[in-house]
Legacy VTK file of the C-alpha trace (Angstrom):
# vtk DataFile Version 3.0
C-alpha trace
ASCII
DATASET POLYDATA
POINTS 812 float
-33.849 -22.859 6.447
-31.220 -24.680 8.453
-27.984 -22.747 8.776
-24.681 -24.155 9.913
-21.355 -22.407 9.777
-17.777 -23.476 10.091
-16.162 -20.674 12.076
-12.589 -19.430 12.193
-12.131 -20.492 15.810
-9.808 -23.426 15.127
-7.730 -21.325 12.745
-7.527 -18.396 15.165
-6.324 -20.772 17.857
-3.604 -22.004 15.526
-2.592 -18.445 14.691
-2.394 -17.535 18.370
0.012 -20.455 18.920
2.332 -19.466 16.085
5.248 -17.417 17.355
5.998 -14.833 14.720
8.576 -12.985 16.790
9.356 -9.304 16.983
9.900 -7.253 13.820
13.466 -7.641 12.651
15.698 -4.902 11.325
14.988 -5.814 7.716
11.193 -5.582 8.149
11.347 -1.907 9.106
12.977 -1.208 5.760
10.875 -1.217 2.583
10.941 -4.403 0.511
10.410 -4.714 -3.225
8.763 -7.050 -5.667
11.569 -8.501 -7.802
10.447 -9.795 -11.186
12.634 -12.423 -12.780
11.914 -12.229 -16.517
12.083 -15.784 -17.771
14.140 -16.507 -14.633
17.127 -15.791 -16.894
19.323 -15.040 -13.885
22.867 -15.847 -12.776
24.464 -16.060 -9.352
26.893 -13.240 -10.154
24.131 -10.850 -11.202
21.901 -11.834 -8.291
24.679 -10.913 -5.880
25.386 -7.651 -7.680
21.752 -6.561 -7.700
21.097 -7.583 -4.104
24.123 -5.583 -3.028
22.797 -2.581 -4.940
19.419 -2.884 -3.261
20.893 -3.357 0.204
23.099 -0.299 -0.255
20.043 1.726 -1.307
18.285 0.780 1.939
15.929 -2.016 0.901
15.180 -4.696 3.475
14.124 -7.601 1.278
12.864 -8.901 -2.037
9.800 -10.793 -3.152
10.806 -13.019 -6.063
8.142 -13.398 -8.771
9.150 -15.311 -11.919
7.295 -14.014 -14.984
7.461 -14.174 -18.776
10.794 -13.802 -20.518
12.680 -11.579 -22.938
12.727 -12.105 -26.682
16.088 -13.416 -27.762
16.965 -14.713 -24.291
15.014 -17.955 -24.502
18.176 -20.065 -24.147
19.018 -18.322 -20.872
15.552 -18.955 -19.373
15.475 -21.297 -16.391
12.318 -23.385 -15.944
10.567 -22.682 -12.655
11.415 -25.156 -9.848
13.946 -26.998 -11.991
17.212 -28.039 -10.358
18.962 -25.031 -11.873
16.184 -22.694 -10.749
16.387 -24.005 -7.195
20.145 -23.458 -7.263
19.884 -19.781 -8.189
17.044 -19.270 -5.726
19.101 -20.890 -2.958
21.908 -18.489 -3.872
19.434 -15.598 -3.597
18.452 -16.583 -0.064
22.053 -17.148 0.976
23.226 -13.776 -0.361
20.201 -11.943 1.044
20.936 -13.403 4.479
24.541 -12.258 4.166
23.326 -8.741 3.419
20.735 -8.723 6.202
17.847 -8.892 3.730
14.793 -11.131 3.594
13.300 -13.145 0.727
9.668 -14.031 -0.027
8.424 -16.197 -2.896
5.160 -16.428 -4.808
3.586 -19.879 -4.627
3.781 -20.117 -8.391
4.688 -17.801 -11.250
2.710 -14.801 -12.417
-0.759 -15.047 -10.875
-3.014 -16.667 -9.667
-2.118 -20.179 -8.469
-1.758 -22.625 -11.347
0.758 -24.285 -13.596
1.747 -27.328 -15.615
0.638 -29.854 -12.986
-2.975 -28.554 -12.982
-4.983 -31.000 -15.049
-8.355 -30.001 -16.562
-10.276 -31.684 -13.738
-8.184 -29.662 -11.221
-8.866 -26.362 -12.962
-11.253 -23.546 -12.057
-14.895 -24.082 -12.940
-18.096 -22.140 -13.439
-21.652 -23.420 -13.187
-23.892 -24.009 -16.172
-27.559 -24.903 -16.102
-28.531 -28.010 -18.029
-32.235 -28.612 -17.706
-33.077 -29.081 -14.040
-29.530 -29.377 -12.816
-26.266 -27.470 -12.550
-22.989 -28.749 -13.929
-19.455 -27.427 -13.756
-17.628 -26.430 -16.906
-13.961 -25.365 -17.102
-13.201 -21.648 -17.229
-10.015 -22.592 -19.103
-8.238 -19.676 -17.485
-4.463 -19.968 -17.576
-1.853 -18.415 -15.317
-1.426 -14.752 -16.147
2.116 -13.553 -17.018
3.496 -17.026 -16.324
7.210 -17.778 -16.344
8.806 -20.653 -18.247
7.942 -23.800 -16.324
4.955 -22.120 -14.681
2.488 -22.077 -17.547
-0.776 -23.903 -17.156
-4.351 -23.840 -15.955
-5.485 -21.936 -12.878
-6.299 -24.265 -9.991
-9.834 -24.622 -8.567
-9.969 -22.216 -5.583
-12.930 -23.952 -3.908
-11.651 -27.500 -3.364
-8.702 -28.547 -1.236
-7.860 -31.688 -3.183
-6.787 -29.918 -6.406
-4.946 -27.345 -4.285
-3.026 -29.974 -2.336
-2.106 -31.741 -5.558
-0.889 -28.392 -6.903
1.145 -27.693 -3.742
2.752 -31.132 -3.865
5.000 -29.790 -6.605
6.416 -27.273 -4.131
6.835 -29.925 -1.445
9.217 -31.930 -3.550
11.076 -28.868 -4.863
11.411 -26.426 -1.955
12.396 -29.229 0.432
15.739 -29.291 -1.378
16.566 -25.717 -0.390
19.245 -25.463 2.318
17.577 -22.262 3.608
13.923 -21.284 3.381
12.427 -18.010 2.182
10.666 -16.078 4.931
7.156 -16.253 3.482
5.120 -17.659 0.623
2.722 -15.383 -1.198
-0.726 -15.423 -2.763
-1.587 -12.576 -5.126
-4.934 -10.790 -5.285
-7.875 -12.963 -6.321
-8.069 -12.879 -10.109
-9.701 -16.244 -10.815
-12.076 -14.867 -13.404
-15.470 -16.470 -13.829
-14.881 -19.202 -11.244
-18.042 -19.803 -9.202
-18.361 -23.585 -8.913
-16.565 -26.758 -7.951
-17.400 -30.431 -8.341
-18.269 -30.794 -4.653
-20.313 -27.607 -4.502
-23.772 -29.272 -4.260
-22.549 -31.495 -1.442
-20.847 -28.621 0.395
-23.904 -26.408 -0.025
-26.181 -29.061 1.447
-23.884 -29.592 4.441
-23.438 -25.908 5.187
-26.876 -24.498 4.349
-29.059 -27.461 5.209
-30.932 -27.961 1.925
-30.329 -28.968 -1.677
-29.571 -26.034 -3.984
-31.078 -27.880 -6.943
-34.485 -27.844 -5.241
-34.335 -24.046 -5.397
-32.922 -23.766 -8.902
-35.614 -21.327 -10.045
-34.797 -18.969 -7.180
-31.061 -19.386 -7.757
-31.235 -18.401 -11.439
-33.872 -15.682 -10.936
-33.154 -12.244 -12.410
-36.370 -10.524 -11.276
-36.056 -10.796 -7.473
-38.999 -13.132 -6.944
-39.736 -13.927 -3.277
-37.184 -16.354 -1.931
-34.497 -15.554 -4.473
-32.624 -13.228 -2.140
-32.250 -15.885 0.551
-30.919 -18.449 -1.919
-28.551 -15.886 -3.399
-27.143 -15.148 0.070
-26.768 -18.845 0.809
-24.922 -19.383 -2.464
-22.521 -16.489 -1.864
-21.908 -17.554 1.721
-21.044 -21.048 0.532
-18.620 -19.663 -2.065
-16.997 -17.570 0.682
-16.809 -20.529 3.054
-15.134 -22.693 0.434
-12.594 -20.035 -0.490
-11.761 -19.707 3.208
-11.832 -23.339 4.321
-10.821 -25.189 1.156
-8.218 -22.783 -0.202
-6.876 -20.072 2.123
-6.848 -22.148 5.304
-5.404 -25.153 3.492
-2.628 -23.086 1.910
-1.726 -21.244 5.135
-1.717 -24.457 7.183
0.387 -26.210 4.533
2.918 -23.355 4.557
3.182 -23.125 8.351
3.688 -26.853 8.712
6.745 -26.457 6.503
8.189 -23.474 8.352
6.977 -20.636 6.117
4.966 -17.571 6.965
2.259 -16.455 4.543
1.536 -13.147 2.873
-1.949 -13.055 1.428
-3.785 -10.551 -0.729
-7.416 -11.456 -0.060
-8.919 -8.571 -1.998
-10.642 -9.128 -5.292
-12.218 -12.312 -3.971
-15.873 -13.298 -3.432
-15.155 -14.104 0.230
-15.278 -12.031 3.379
-11.948 -10.219 3.208
-11.633 -9.984 6.979
-11.837 -13.749 7.413
-9.338 -14.400 4.622
-6.842 -11.817 5.856
-7.252 -13.252 9.363
-5.741 -16.548 8.249
-2.485 -15.059 6.932
0.579 -14.259 9.004
1.015 -11.032 7.026
-2.209 -9.662 5.511
-1.442 -7.589 2.421
-3.509 -4.865 0.790
-2.768 -2.944 -2.400
-2.329 0.677 -3.472
-2.972 0.720 -7.214
-2.974 3.918 -9.253
-3.088 7.560 -8.243
-5.135 9.016 -5.424
-6.635 12.434 -5.960
-5.082 14.181 -2.979
-5.716 17.958 -3.111
-2.103 18.656 -2.122
-0.965 21.776 -4.018
1.562 20.831 -6.670
0.777 17.099 -6.629
0.452 15.794 -10.174
-1.531 12.905 -11.616
-0.660 11.272 -14.926
-3.055 12.673 -17.513
-3.427 9.229 -19.081
-4.581 7.541 -15.882
-8.235 6.581 -16.318
-10.065 6.754 -13.012
-13.260 5.223 -14.403
-11.302 2.209 -15.585
-8.829 1.654 -12.764
-10.324 3.474 -9.770
-8.229 5.027 -7.028
-6.747 3.780 -3.754
-8.914 4.294 -0.673
-8.033 3.913 3.039
-11.316 2.134 3.790
-10.261 -0.690 1.470
-6.816 -0.851 3.091
-8.399 -1.201 6.528
-9.683 -4.719 5.767
-6.107 -5.991 5.948
-5.072 -3.844 8.922
-8.272 -4.594 10.858
-7.645 -8.337 10.666
-4.084 -7.773 11.853
-5.137 -5.423 14.666
-7.812 -7.789 15.960
-5.519 -10.801 16.039
-2.290 -9.104 17.123
-0.334 -9.662 13.908
2.784 -7.463 14.000
3.036 -6.847 10.242
0.532 -5.579 7.666
1.947 -5.178 4.175
0.933 -3.495 0.958
1.698 -3.805 -2.711
2.632 -0.172 -3.151
2.373 2.339 -6.025
1.325 -0.150 -8.669
1.062 1.794 -11.915
1.144 5.172 -10.221
1.808 6.674 -13.660
3.360 5.712 -16.964
6.915 4.398 -16.842
9.478 7.244 -16.873
6.930 9.708 -15.406
6.749 8.768 -11.710
8.386 11.138 -9.235
9.277 10.586 -5.587
6.935 13.454 -4.755
4.043 11.351 -6.099
5.119 8.235 -4.193
5.347 9.677 -0.679
1.667 10.698 -0.250
0.532 7.235 -1.371
2.772 5.665 1.273
1.580 8.121 3.910
-2.015 7.116 3.162
-1.070 3.481 3.689
0.562 4.293 7.016
-2.538 6.116 8.262
-4.658 3.101 7.251
-2.622 0.763 9.462
-0.029 -0.542 6.991
3.498 -0.899 8.380
5.371 -3.124 5.893
5.811 -1.514 2.460
6.503 -3.584 -0.661
7.437 -1.451 -3.655
5.865 -2.546 -6.924
8.624 -2.861 -7.964
12.015 -3.841 -9.402
12.858 -5.960 -12.453
15.941 -8.142 -12.613
17.995 -6.639 -15.440
21.323 -8.161 -16.508
24.389 -5.910 -16.858
25.185 -4.566 -20.275
21.532 -4.291 -21.191
20.965 -0.925 -22.863
18.925 1.626 -20.937
16.147 1.391 -19.793
16.884 -2.285 -19.195
14.202 -4.856 -18.489
10.902 -3.509 -17.178
7.659 -4.989 -15.936
4.763 -3.215 -17.608
2.442 -2.519 -14.648
4.833 -1.163 -12.073
6.618 1.910 -10.843
10.301 1.330 -11.595
12.328 1.288 -8.376
15.367 -0.327 -9.996
18.807 1.063 -10.891
17.640 2.186 -14.360
15.046 4.510 -12.816
15.557 8.264 -12.691
14.615 7.937 -8.990
17.410 5.479 -8.181
20.081 8.035 -7.102
17.620 9.465 -4.577
15.832 6.251 -3.569
17.882 6.013 -0.335
16.137 9.220 0.803
12.695 7.651 0.344
13.922 4.417 1.927
15.234 6.282 4.959
11.869 7.991 5.361
9.953 4.701 5.124
12.361 2.980 7.519
12.031 5.696 10.137
8.248 5.545 9.893
8.010 1.755 9.947
10.391 1.508 12.906
7.874 3.493 14.936
4.763 1.923 13.425
5.976 -1.651 13.905
7.187 -0.779 17.403
3.710 0.175 18.612
0.261 -1.381 18.758
-3.088 -0.040 17.551
-5.136 2.158 19.870
-8.659 2.110 18.465
-11.821 2.448 20.561
-14.417 1.403 18.034
-15.333 -1.833 16.248
-17.603 -1.624 13.207
-19.437 -4.740 12.062
-19.049 -5.439 8.330
-22.471 -6.630 7.021
-21.359 -8.616 4.000
-24.799 -10.211 3.615
-26.006 -6.847 2.326
-23.798 -7.437 -0.715
-24.677 -11.094 -1.056
-28.364 -10.265 -1.142
-27.894 -8.223 -4.326
-27.480 -9.604 -7.807
-23.886 -9.289 -8.906
-22.981 -7.453 -12.128
-19.940 -9.689 -12.628
-19.922 -12.327 -15.333
-19.319 -15.025 -12.740
-22.382 -14.074 -10.760
-20.422 -13.457 -7.547
-19.465 -10.238 -5.798
-15.735 -9.586 -6.117
-14.544 -7.339 -3.286
-11.729 -5.586 -5.116
-9.719 -2.646 -3.820
-9.609 -0.619 -7.019
-13.254 0.368 -7.333
-14.561 0.662 -3.797
-16.958 3.208 -5.252
-18.799 0.290 -6.840
-19.406 -1.796 -3.716
-17.966 -0.433 -0.458
-18.630 3.300 -0.444
-22.322 3.100 -1.514
-23.138 0.726 1.385
-24.477 2.252 4.616
-21.439 0.583 6.191
-19.100 2.406 3.813
-20.800 5.759 4.253
-20.720 5.382 8.033
-17.047 4.409 8.100
-16.098 7.280 5.817
-17.871 9.706 8.143
-15.986 8.183 11.079
-12.688 8.621 9.279
-13.318 12.255 8.414
-14.618 13.040 11.900
-11.494 11.658 13.582
-12.604 8.346 15.096
-10.212 5.381 15.209
-11.829 2.070 14.336
-11.413 -1.451 12.996
-13.806 -3.751 11.151
-15.118 -7.052 12.481
-16.792 -9.913 10.587
-19.522 -12.363 11.544
-16.945 -15.088 12.178
-14.556 -12.876 14.142
-17.380 -11.906 16.503
-17.019 -15.417 17.929
-13.513 -14.592 19.134
-14.573 -11.504 21.098
-14.687 -11.717 24.882
-16.017 -9.153 27.321
-13.769 -7.909 30.079
-14.179 -5.582 33.067
-16.115 -2.429 32.279
-17.612 -4.008 29.186
-14.361 -3.823 27.199
-14.388 -5.991 24.092
-11.204 -8.039 24.022
-9.368 -9.605 21.095
-5.840 -11.054 20.965
-4.626 -7.788 19.455
-6.263 -5.320 21.816
-9.434 -3.993 23.409
-12.337 -1.901 22.159
-14.903 0.162 24.017
-17.873 0.066 21.630
-19.173 -2.181 18.867
-21.387 -0.510 16.264
-23.710 -2.210 13.788
-24.559 -0.095 10.721
-28.029 -0.377 9.147
-28.438 -3.910 7.781
-31.465 -5.634 6.297
-29.870 -9.068 6.224
-28.282 -9.739 9.592
-27.727 -13.501 10.011
-29.639 -15.016 12.932
-26.453 -16.460 14.381
-24.923 -12.970 14.362
-28.005 -11.514 16.067
-27.667 -14.109 18.793
-23.950 -13.465 19.209
-24.487 -9.704 19.503
-27.202 -10.265 22.084
-24.876 -12.550 24.017
-22.102 -9.948 24.036
-24.540 -7.261 25.169
-25.765 -9.496 27.998
-22.145 -9.858 29.124
-21.826 -6.069 29.413
-20.516 -5.020 25.987
-21.741 -1.702 24.653
-23.309 -2.327 21.246
-24.879 0.483 19.247
-27.164 -0.191 16.294
-27.630 2.293 13.441
-25.165 4.698 15.029
-24.391 8.137 13.632
-21.887 10.817 14.554
-24.319 12.419 16.976
-24.830 9.123 18.789
-21.110 8.483 18.981
-20.570 11.902 20.537
-22.332 10.687 23.677
-20.231 7.542 24.043
-16.916 7.080 25.914
-14.790 6.929 22.788
-12.076 9.304 21.714
-12.287 11.602 18.728
-9.500 13.607 17.135
-11.515 16.604 15.969
-8.642 18.072 14.001
-9.076 15.288 11.409
-11.985 17.343 10.073
-9.351 19.818 8.841
-8.127 17.261 6.333
-5.424 15.639 8.469
-5.124 11.852 8.263
-3.743 9.876 11.183
-3.317 6.626 13.026
-3.159 6.503 16.822
-1.060 3.808 18.497
0.240 2.814 21.905
3.744 2.128 23.165
3.541 0.371 26.500
0.953 1.540 29.007
1.822 5.212 29.274
2.715 6.444 25.790
0.434 7.420 22.905
1.900 7.799 19.422
0.272 9.499 16.428
1.377 9.400 12.836
-0.167 12.435 11.147
-0.121 13.165 7.405
-1.517 16.236 5.708
-2.942 14.784 2.502
-5.304 17.710 1.949
-5.238 21.460 1.443
-7.163 22.814 4.438
-4.581 22.823 7.214
-1.213 24.532 7.401
-0.684 25.408 11.035
-2.737 25.860 14.158
-3.674 24.445 17.541
-4.403 20.725 17.456
-6.148 19.306 20.541
-5.218 15.657 20.963
-7.362 13.164 22.853
-4.290 12.037 24.791
-2.325 14.023 27.343
1.268 14.184 28.497
4.568 15.663 27.481
4.606 16.029 23.695
7.477 15.201 21.382
7.386 15.760 17.623
9.477 13.601 15.337
10.016 14.429 11.662
10.784 11.196 9.761
11.873 13.204 6.730
14.704 15.001 8.540
15.191 12.615 11.495
14.789 15.560 13.884
12.971 15.649 17.206
11.468 18.830 18.639
9.215 19.714 21.544
6.312 21.776 20.230
4.522 24.552 22.020
1.626 23.059 23.956
-1.260 23.788 26.256
-3.019 21.175 28.360
-6.120 20.469 30.374
-6.688 17.651 32.812
-7.290 15.104 30.045
-6.036 16.436 26.713
-3.163 18.395 25.218
-3.257 21.093 22.562
-0.170 21.369 20.370
0.793 24.122 18.010
1.357 22.166 14.818
2.843 23.426 11.590
2.168 20.799 8.930
1.730 22.180 5.399
0.052 20.014 2.742
2.265 17.058 1.874
4.118 16.927 5.197
3.884 14.286 7.920
5.150 13.754 11.454
4.899 11.646 14.594
3.510 13.100 17.817
4.367 11.110 20.930
2.743 11.856 24.289
4.133 10.324 27.442
2.103 10.559 30.616
3.982 12.200 33.497
3.099 13.031 37.058
3.641 16.724 36.372
2.690 18.279 33.087
4.043 21.744 32.538
1.870 24.137 30.567
3.848 26.274 28.186
1.772 29.042 26.647
3.123 31.315 23.943
1.212 34.465 23.135
1.843 34.250 19.412
3.185 30.919 18.129
3.063 32.332 14.604
5.676 34.985 15.327
8.527 35.047 12.857
9.824 36.671 9.718
7.531 36.962 6.728
8.834 35.151 3.682
10.290 37.089 0.749
10.676 35.899 -2.839
14.025 35.580 -4.542
13.231 37.599 -7.665
16.749 38.252 -8.865
18.076 36.708 -12.101
19.092 33.046 -12.032
22.089 31.561 -13.777
21.143 28.219 -15.328
23.863 25.782 -16.390
23.208 22.361 -17.942
25.292 19.595 -16.370
25.643 15.868 -16.885
22.783 14.158 -18.677
21.532 12.857 -22.026
21.573 14.053 -24.712
24.625 16.084 -23.718
24.016 19.846 -23.428
26.649 22.378 -22.424
24.753 25.658 -22.491
24.355 28.400 -19.890
21.442 30.826 -19.601
20.427 33.774 -17.465
16.736 33.823 -16.533
14.919 36.867 -15.186
12.092 34.510 -14.223
12.045 30.808 -13.436
10.592 28.687 -16.241
10.876 25.077 -17.360
14.223 24.405 -18.976
12.350 22.686 -21.814
11.547 26.223 -23.016
15.180 27.234 -23.355
16.054 25.343 -26.553
14.549 22.687 -28.790
17.051 20.067 -27.652
16.312 20.842 -23.984
12.910 19.217 -24.459
14.696 15.851 -24.599
17.234 16.425 -21.826
17.328 14.097 -18.813
19.901 15.004 -16.243
20.966 17.712 -13.847
20.879 21.491 -14.233
22.393 23.970 -11.771
20.524 27.125 -10.715
22.599 29.841 -9.045
21.554 33.124 -7.439
22.839 35.615 -4.886
20.568 37.204 -2.280
20.754 39.538 0.702
18.648 39.302 3.820
15.979 42.029 3.897
16.756 45.218 5.761
16.213 44.724 9.458
16.873 40.987 9.387
19.834 39.846 11.373
21.967 36.757 10.809
21.804 34.222 13.597
18.325 32.886 12.946
17.580 29.863 10.790
15.249 30.470 7.867
12.953 28.231 5.858
13.723 27.830 2.153
10.685 26.949 0.062
11.552 26.040 -3.518
8.010 26.132 -4.856
7.456 23.910 -7.880
10.393 21.550 -8.386
10.654 19.068 -11.256
11.783 16.796 -9.634
14.614 16.650 -7.054
16.712 19.560 -5.793
20.115 19.312 -4.087
20.829 22.624 -2.349
24.002 24.372 -1.195
24.233 27.652 0.698
27.502 29.535 0.585
29.296 26.418 -0.629
27.884 24.074 2.028
25.265 21.336 1.332
22.084 21.877 3.326
19.976 18.990 2.027
17.979 17.457 -0.794
14.331 18.370 -1.388
12.505 15.461 -3.041
8.896 15.718 -1.869
6.160 18.262 -1.384
6.231 20.992 -0.159
9.960 21.117 -1.119
11.174 22.881 2.003
14.619 22.933 3.603
16.151 24.813 6.504
18.826 27.455 5.900
21.067 27.062 8.980
21.680 30.233 10.970
25.441 29.705 10.998
25.580 29.715 7.188
23.434 32.785 6.551
25.049 36.178 5.961
23.466 39.605 5.915
24.589 40.120 2.332
25.905 38.088 -0.580
24.440 34.666 0.166
25.276 32.241 -2.632
22.499 29.745 -3.363
23.127 26.791 -5.697
20.380 24.313 -6.563
21.051 21.224 -8.682
17.781 19.939 -10.120
17.351 16.489 -11.651
14.288 15.824 -13.795
12.368 12.743 -14.925
13.602 10.488 -17.707
10.334 10.955 -19.636
11.735 13.657 -21.919
14.720 11.569 -22.936
12.441 8.584 -23.524
10.568 10.760 -26.054
13.799 10.768 -28.053
15.008 7.268 -27.188
11.724 5.583 -28.095
11.902 7.039 -31.586
15.579 6.314 -32.175
15.781 2.818 -30.663
12.370 1.287 -30.045
14.055 -2.116 -29.929
14.182 -1.908 -26.116
10.614 -3.264 -26.143
11.578 -6.934 -26.408
9.411 -8.582 -23.788
7.275 -11.664 -24.301
3.609 -11.965 -23.370
2.254 -8.405 -22.978
5.588 -6.847 -24.004
5.268 -3.259 -22.745
2.139 -1.113 -22.648
1.152 2.234 -21.208
-1.336 2.724 -18.391
-4.200 2.577 -20.873
-2.997 -0.856 -22.027
-2.022 0.571 -25.410
1.300 -0.237 -27.079
3.906 1.929 -25.382
4.869 4.939 -27.521
6.679 7.822 -25.812
7.175 9.691 -29.071
3.621 11.015 -28.705
4.346 12.634 -25.336
4.649 16.372 -24.890
7.750 17.622 -23.051
7.375 17.270 -19.295
8.143 20.539 -17.434
11.564 20.285 -15.844
13.750 22.224 -13.461
13.195 24.829 -10.779
9.891 26.557 -11.495
9.546 28.357 -8.170
8.722 30.755 -6.709
11.635 30.428 -4.301
11.035 32.067 -0.923
12.959 32.552 2.333
11.440 33.208 5.752
10.174 31.540 8.914
6.496 31.924 8.076
LINES 1 813
812 0 1 2 3 4 5 6 7 8 9 10 11 12 13 14 15 16 17 18 19 20 21 22 23 24 25 26 27 28 29 30 31 32 33 34 35 36 37 38 39 40 41 42 43 44 45 46 47 48 49 50 51 52 53 54 55 56 57 58 59 60 61 62 63 64 65 66 67 68 69 70 71 72 73 74 75 76 77 78 79 80 81 82 83 84 85 86 87 88 89 90 91 92 93 94 95 96 97 98 99 100 101 102 103 104 105 106 107 108 109 110 111 112 113 114 115 116 117 118 119 120 121 122 123 124 125 126 127 128 129 130 131 132 133 134 135 136 137 138 139 140 141 142 143 144 145 146 147 148 149 150 151 152 153 154 155 156 157 158 159 160 161 162 163 164 165 166 167 168 169 170 171 172 173 174 175 176 177 178 179 180 181 182 183 184 185 186 187 188 189 190 191 192 193 194 195 196 197 198 199 200 201 202 203 204 205 206 207 208 209 210 211 212 213 214 215 216 217 218 219 220 221 222 223 224 225 226 227 228 229 230 231 232 233 234 235 236 237 238 239 240 241 242 243 244 245 246 247 248 249 250 251 252 253 254 255 256 257 258 259 260 261 262 263 264 265 266 267 268 269 270 271 272 273 274 275 276 277 278 279 280 281 282 283 284 285 286 287 288 289 290 291 292 293 294 295 296 297 298 299 300 301 302 303 304 305 306 307 308 309 310 311 312 313 314 315 316 317 318 319 320 321 322 323 324 325 326 327 328 329 330 331 332 333 334 335 336 337 338 339 340 341 342 343 344 345 346 347 348 349 350 351 352 353 354 355 356 357 358 359 360 361 362 363 364 365 366 367 368 369 370 371 372 373 374 375 376 377 378 379 380 381 382 383 384 385 386 387 388 389 390 391 392 393 394 395 396 397 398 399 400 401 402 403 404 405 406 407 408 409 410 411 412 413 414 415 416 417 418 419 420 421 422 423 424 425 426 427 428 429 430 431 432 433 434 435 436 437 438 439 440 441 442 443 444 445 446 447 448 449 450 451 452 453 454 455 456 457 458 459 460 461 462 463 464 465 466 467 468 469 470 471 472 473 474 475 476 477 478 479 480 481 482 483 484 485 486 487 488 489 490 491 492 493 494 495 496 497 498 499 500 501 502 503 504 505 506 507 508 509 510 511 512 513 514 515 516 517 518 519 520 521 522 523 524 525 526 527 528 529 530 531 532 533 534 535 536 537 538 539 540 541 542 543 544 545 546 547 548 549 550 551 552 553 554 555 556 557 558 559 560 561 562 563 564 565 566 567 568 569 570 571 572 573 574 575 576 577 578 579 580 581 582 583 584 585 586 587 588 589 590 591 592 593 594 595 596 597 598 599 600 601 602 603 604 605 606 607 608 609 610 611 612 613 614 615 616 617 618 619 620 621 622 623 624 625 626 627 628 629 630 631 632 633 634 635 636 637 638 639 640 641 642 643 644 645 646 647 648 649 650 651 652 653 654 655 656 657 658 659 660 661 662 663 664 665 666 667 668 669 670 671 672 673 674 675 676 677 678 679 680 681 682 683 684 685 686 687 688 689 690 691 692 693 694 695 696 697 698 699 700 701 702 703 704 705 706 707 708 709 710 711 712 713 714 715 716 717 718 719 720 721 722 723 724 725 726 727 728 729 730 731 732 733 734 735 736 737 738 739 740 741 742 743 744 745 746 747 748 749 750 751 752 753 754 755 756 757 758 759 760 761 762 763 764 765 766 767 768 769 770 771 772 773 774 775 776 777 778 779 780 781 782 783 784 785 786 787 788 789 790 791 792 793 794 795 796 797 798 799 800 801 802 803 804 805 806 807 808 809 810 811
């Protein structure tokens, strides 16, 4: 069969010519999705809410108009109307004043579509009629559309309907005095679409034969000889059209008008690497709860793994790999989508999910998210059903600046460095295309939720997972991106974003001939290419391995200039607590804690090429390790880095006093043992607010003041503000809930410890949802729980709250 292929070369050239600039101050801060319900917004409220978000430490907003609120129909503003453009222009103007950025979805809800999409412009699926194939409408409409955005979903495989759709934005957005930073395309959710009117013509041009002459093979369900080849050709054509007729057209259209693009390629039937490669800011997604074995980390009992799947770093690496290869400074993520039911998400659950994203190469966090809620609206205000609430009505809002500071400190360092990976792994997508798809549309949808259904079972997925666990740093490369590789001195593989030492090709039964030829060409030019590699094979190659990753530590290794190596390390497991960690880099070592903003110089040993660092990093913690090469490296060896005082438990009675909260409680209790405050009285099972725990302790006999001690609070539900002897020492909001007791505040006897604990709003919602269920006033889906059932908090059991301990003091 004749095979032709339109490559990404012309698009990569265009990307290389686009000057995206250095990361600005607002990109190092986290941004948030901002849902406008019915676009029932006003300039005064927009200013007020933007000021709130800026004060909390957010760097920007992504405006997404969605369905409205019952009873507020008269306040709704039709999307792209003159009034809508006026309030959006005000949003950009006020965001600029506050140093914030603004992005905008290219439509309302998702996916692309709206009132100007006529039936002939809509998405199609193929249907066999005798000896031919015809296209029939899927009739899919925009999901969660806003007023003025309702309509059919546009055909994603033909540029003409797309350009006609985008013309609406040309005439509207051109009237804005200031542009948003970027336009956005949500994850591919064009259900059932697998055809377009020009498909037979496009197939013939790209594959070299008429699909209708192979109709029997195309519709085969028994794997007769020849069917696999036709199936691959069909899928490759679908992928080509999604790339060339949709993604490339949209990104080119946006750039020509001065916009950047943020694109979620996942969920689509195309090669994710090629689609992400076309965007200025590739964006992945972290949906649901990971199953990190961090002690004390909770998962919502109603979250259905079989239904929704779990986030996985190998899925996230499709977006970061495209960015790393092409030198894109930003890689974003839709973050903590439906981490748990509304009113049940804690900051301690959010941080590990963000840390996983950082280790997978993400450096531009978008919270999912915040809902525009007008003032005077009774608590809990307006909410979007499928998100984690980061808005002012959230129980997390008073402490959100602490999370935002952490993210900002991390992203400042991640955006200020470049990837440092030795290994490229070829992604053999034809292995998927050769298989019959279980989807109703007959195409393979590469979604990020259930990588267990397509990515992890592949030899490619198994190999990459073994690399990750073994401590190798790597990126993926596609068939098309192979064309952009060049070979430099020493056989280094060069891309605009960096260099690689080795290219590996996992086992593949369906390697395209063009790819075989390209690999042979690269090998002839001196590149080191390894087929069917395994960990044993890689151990003989000149690539670096961080062996300590096998202890459950996740990391990303990056470079700052020519002489500095930077690691971000997160302990998302339960194997490692402290020990010697031998890094593949060498030099003077500096440790930075983004949680406390403190820099230390850890105990180290070194050889000629590597450095071993004594690292204390309990489950849940993270840090940066920066190694700067110097002409003289001093070896500092400590006989026993673990030396210190053994921790003791505060077992004395605790005074517990209810403070401000709802419903109001003014009781005081003395507890011989720490238990959930929901056990103290019937009404306490509904309390949402702050409770003060007080205790007095002496240092053990033989201990002397003058040495700082570590305070571990044990199980905290959910945030603890701590004072020692009347002085604030910090707020513990994430696992493992540790703070430092400063030496100058500690006394030998009579230390006064006060801990103000704030819980989740879930317990109060148990009461509120029964008393006033009229808060559920949203159109379309209204409000549902994470099982897509009507939301009903009255069925919930009380959520444990307060200081559950044990509380310990010591340096070990």
